[in-house]
Residue, then its C-alpha position, 0 to 999 in steps of 0.5 A: m446538533k451544534a455547528a461545533t459538534v458537526l465540525v468536530l465529527v467532520t474533522l475526525i472522519t476527515m483524519e481517518m480518510d486521510k490515511a488512505y490505507a485499508l486495514s487487512s485481515h491481519g491488522e496491517l496497513q495495506k497501501p494502495g496499489a500492488c507490488p511490481h512483478w519481477p522478471p521470471n527466474t530472478v530473485g533479489p537479496c535474501k534480506k528482510r528490509c521491511s515487514g509490512d507496507e507500514s514499515c515502508p516510507r511514503k507511499m511505498k509497499c513492502c514487496s517480496n523480491g523472490c527471497g527477501y522483502v524490500c520497499l518498492r513503488p507500487v503499481f496500478k492496473t490500467g485499462s479493463p479489468g483483467n488487464k495484466d498490464f501494470d503502469i508504474 
């Protein structure tokens, strides 16, 4: 293979990897992380302010607030597998 062909292939692969998103089974973009847990017995406004992660800015995720959907910063699990503590 010529160097130019390899460079084009590497560029295309890099562009796809830069998205850092995985396609869900529904074809929607899923951003890394998880939605934060709401405190028990609480709900947010019953408005749909997003319709999937792709409709939220930057790295924010579309999360249920118990009644509607809002864009929130994702949380990531910390510690060992099965640990329910999250780090915001």
